[in-house]
N, CA, C and O of each residue as an XYZ file, in Angstrom:
292
protein
N      10.433    -22.600     -6.076
C       9.343    -21.639     -6.037
C       9.816    -20.360     -5.336
O      10.422    -20.404     -4.266
N       9.521    -19.229     -5.970
C       9.908    -17.943     -5.393
C       8.965    -17.560     -4.263
O       7.763    -17.817     -4.320
N       9.529    -16.951     -3.250
C       8.702    -16.447     -2.158
C       8.094    -15.114     -2.559
O       8.694    -14.343     -3.308
N       6.900    -14.852     -2.054
C       6.243    -13.586     -2.333
C       6.849    -12.479     -1.485
O       7.156    -12.669     -0.308
N       7.012    -11.329     -2.105
C       7.449    -10.146     -1.379
C       6.206     -9.279     -1.201
O       5.633     -8.784     -2.171
N       5.803     -9.106      0.045
C       4.627     -8.300      0.346
C       5.056     -6.846      0.469
O       6.078     -6.534      1.079
N       4.256     -5.962     -0.120
C       4.564     -4.539     -0.111
C       3.381     -3.761      0.441
O       2.238     -4.011      0.060
N       3.652     -2.822      1.335
C       2.635     -1.888      1.798
C       2.794     -0.669      0.899
O       3.847     -0.032      0.885
N       1.737     -0.345      0.143
C       1.822      0.712     -0.867
C       0.794      1.803     -0.611
O      -0.232      1.583      0.032
N       1.099      2.984     -1.130
C       0.233      4.147     -1.008
C      -0.255      4.538     -2.394
O       0.557      4.786     -3.285
N      -1.565      4.596     -2.591
C      -2.148      5.008     -3.863
C      -1.956      6.516     -4.027
O      -2.365      7.292     -3.163
N      -1.341      6.929     -5.123
C      -1.117      8.351     -5.368
C      -2.407      9.068     -5.744
O      -2.486     10.291     -5.635
N      -3.409      8.328     -6.180
C      -4.664      8.942     -6.590
C      -5.547      9.323     -5.404
O      -6.062     10.441     -5.355
N      -5.731      8.410     -4.446
C      -6.663      8.669     -3.345
C      -6.043      8.615     -1.954
O      -6.694      8.997     -0.982
N      -4.801      8.148     -1.834
C      -4.132      8.093     -0.539
C      -4.399      6.836      0.255
O      -4.005      6.750      1.418
N      -5.063      5.850     -0.344
C      -5.369      4.589      0.352
C      -4.090      3.762      0.521
O      -3.264      3.693     -0.388
N      -3.938      3.139      1.687
C      -2.797      2.273      1.973
C      -3.281      0.831      1.947
O      -4.308      0.511      2.546
N      -2.552     -0.040      1.257
C      -2.942     -1.445      1.188
C      -1.712     -2.320      1.003
O      -0.610     -1.825      0.765
N      -1.918     -3.633      1.116
C      -0.849     -4.610      0.923
C      -1.029     -5.255     -0.447
O      -2.147     -5.570     -0.855
N       0.078     -5.445     -1.146
C       0.059     -6.162     -2.411
C       1.310     -7.025     -2.515
O       2.334     -6.723     -1.902
N       1.224     -8.091     -3.288
C       2.413     -8.875     -3.598
C       2.668     -8.839     -5.102
O       3.446     -9.634     -5.630
N       2.004     -7.909     -5.781
C       2.178     -7.743     -7.216
C       3.613     -7.331     -7.529
O       4.295     -6.730     -6.699
N       4.060     -7.663     -8.737
C       5.418     -7.321     -9.134
C       5.465     -6.141    -10.090
O       6.471     -5.433    -10.139
N       4.389     -5.909    -10.860
C       4.409     -4.829    -11.841
C       3.385     -3.741    -11.544
O       3.720     -2.556    -11.535
N       2.140     -4.139    -11.303
C       1.081     -3.162    -11.052
C       0.014     -3.780    -10.155
O      -0.083     -5.001    -10.030
N      -0.782     -2.917     -9.536
C      -1.864     -3.365     -8.668
C      -3.044     -2.410     -8.822
O      -2.888     -1.290     -9.310
N      -4.222     -2.862     -8.402
C      -5.413     -2.021     -8.453
C      -5.766     -1.570     -7.043
O      -5.855     -2.385     -6.125
N      -5.967     -0.261     -6.876
C      -6.338      0.291     -5.581
C      -7.727     -0.206     -5.199
O      -8.654     -0.156     -6.007
N      -7.869     -0.685     -3.965
C      -9.161     -1.190     -3.495
C     -10.181     -0.081     -3.324
O     -11.380     -0.337     -3.433
N      -9.744      1.144     -3.059
C     -10.679      2.238     -2.814
C     -11.160      2.896     -4.103
O     -12.365      2.987     -4.336
N     -10.230      3.359     -4.943
C     -10.632      4.138     -6.124
C     -10.608      3.344     -7.421
O     -11.142      3.805     -8.430
N     -10.002      2.165     -7.418
C      -9.983      1.318     -8.608
C      -8.893      1.652     -9.610
O      -8.807      1.003    -10.653
N      -8.061      2.639     -9.328
C      -6.983      3.018    -10.231
C      -5.934      1.919    -10.290
O      -5.558      1.354     -9.263
N      -5.467      1.619    -11.490
C      -4.379      0.657    -11.649
C      -3.074      1.437    -11.574
O      -2.820      2.335    -12.377
N      -2.258      1.079    -10.600
C      -1.006      1.791    -10.325
C       0.187      0.907    -10.695
O       0.209     -0.284    -10.387
N       1.177      1.507    -11.358
C       2.439      0.824    -11.618
C       3.268      0.892    -10.336
O       3.294      1.929     -9.674
N       3.931     -0.182     -9.985
C       4.726     -0.184     -8.753
C       5.898      0.784     -8.827
O       6.318      1.309     -7.796
N       6.443      1.037    -10.026
C       7.548      1.986    -10.135
C       7.093      3.390     -9.757
O       7.847      4.142     -9.141
N       5.853      3.750    -10.125
C       5.359      5.106     -9.850
C       4.650      5.203     -8.498
O       4.412      6.305     -8.004
N       4.315      4.077     -7.905
C       3.616      4.056     -6.618
C       4.633      4.167     -5.485
O       5.800      3.809     -5.644
N       4.177      4.665     -4.351
C       5.056      4.780     -3.198
C       4.997      3.477     -2.398
O       3.962      3.134     -1.829
N       6.114      2.762     -2.364
C       6.223      1.543     -1.572
C       6.764      1.958     -0.211
O       7.891      2.440     -0.094
N       5.943      1.760      0.812
C       6.290      2.196      2.160
C       7.115      1.146      2.891
O       8.011      1.480      3.667
N       6.806     -0.147      2.637
C       7.421     -1.226      3.407
C       7.443     -2.488      2.560
O       6.484     -2.754      1.836
N       8.513     -3.270      2.632
C       8.635     -4.566      1.939
C       9.042     -5.629      2.943
O       9.846     -5.378      3.841
N       8.476     -6.827      2.781
C       8.855     -7.938      3.647
C       8.432     -9.257      3.015
O       7.549     -9.289      2.158
N       9.061    -10.333      3.437
C       8.650    -11.676      3.017
C       7.592    -12.242      3.956
O       6.987    -13.271      3.656
N       7.365    -11.587      5.080
C       6.457    -12.060      6.114
C       5.127    -11.300      6.062
O       5.088    -10.099      6.325
N       4.043    -11.997      5.725
C       2.730    -11.370      5.622
C       2.288    -10.775      6.955
O       1.663     -9.714      6.988
N       2.609    -11.452      8.050
C       2.224    -10.948      9.373
C       2.858     -9.578      9.644
O       2.199     -8.680     10.169
N       4.133     -9.420      9.286
C       4.805     -8.134      9.487
C       4.194     -7.053      8.597
O       4.077     -5.899      9.010
N       3.808     -7.425      7.384
C       3.174     -6.463      6.472
C       1.833     -5.999      7.038
O       1.503     -4.816      6.968
N       1.064     -6.930      7.596
C      -0.231     -6.566      8.189
C      -0.046     -5.659      9.404
O      -0.799     -4.704      9.596
N       0.969     -5.968     10.225
C       1.242     -5.133     11.400
C       1.611     -3.713     10.988
O       1.156     -2.749     11.603
N       2.435     -3.581      9.950
C       2.836     -2.265      9.464
C       1.637     -1.506      8.895
O       1.499     -0.304      9.121
N       0.775     -2.200      8.161
C      -0.429     -1.580      7.595
C      -1.339     -1.049      8.701
O      -1.824      0.079      8.615
N      -1.568     -1.844      9.724
C      -2.411     -1.420     10.851
C      -1.779     -0.233     11.568
O      -2.468      0.714     11.947
N      -0.469     -0.292     11.749
C       0.247      0.804     12.413
C       0.106      2.104     11.611
O      -0.167      3.155     12.190
N       0.285      2.044     10.317
C       0.184      3.237      9.477
C      -1.243      3.793      9.431
O      -1.443      5.007      9.445
N      -2.218      2.906      9.378
C      -3.606      3.370      9.326
C      -4.039      3.988     10.653
O      -4.940      4.826     10.677
N      -3.415      3.589     11.748
C      -3.786      4.154     13.047
C      -3.163      5.536     13.270
O      -3.662      6.312     14.084
N      -2.090      5.843     12.563
C      -1.416      7.130     12.714
C      -2.251      8.264     12.129
O      -2.338      9.340     12.721
N      -2.861      8.031     10.980
C      -3.690      9.015     10.278
C      -2.921     10.295      9.978
O      -3.412     11.396     10.226
N      -1.724     10.145      9.447
C      -0.921     11.301      9.075
C      -1.456     11.908      7.779
O      -1.994     11.196      6.932
N      -1.306     13.228      7.627
C      -1.844     13.909      6.446
C      -1.314     13.372      5.117
O      -2.050     13.357      4.130
N      -0.051     12.931      5.069
C       0.466     12.441      3.789
C      -0.189     11.138      3.355
O      -0.086     10.756      2.190
N      -0.867     10.444      4.281
C      -1.575      9.223      3.925
C      -3.046      9.485      3.645
O      -3.780      8.547      3.334
N      -3.489     10.701      3.744
C      -4.883     11.063      3.515
C      -4.934     12.191      2.480
O      -5.054     13.364      2.833
N      -4.841     11.824      1.208
C      -4.822     12.834      0.154
C      -6.151     13.589      0.094
O      -6.174     14.808     -0.077
N      -7.246     12.858      0.234
C      -8.551     13.486      0.175
C      -9.028     13.799      1.587
O      -9.139     12.903      2.424
N      -9.304     15.050      1.844
C      -9.780     15.406      3.185
C     -11.219     14.952      3.357
O     -11.984     14.918      2.393
N     -11.581     14.611      4.565
C     -12.938     14.170      4.849
C     -13.144     12.689      4.731
O     -14.248     12.209      4.991
N     -12.125     11.933      4.347
C     -12.263     10.474      4.247
C     -11.598      9.810      5.398
O     -11.606      8.582      5.491
């Protein structure tokens, strides 16, 4: 059995950051856009879900402009 590779990804449509283990495409939880992983920005990869969650929390706490495409959200 293959291990899952967890990815922290950035939606190019709305700037939402989330975790996925998809291999080809995923749906953004915020805007509903289906994103191809090749065209999406993969910020972090790991086999450990705990590390992926820690990275996601860390990135969301920074609130950098490149992670917030839409102002006011």
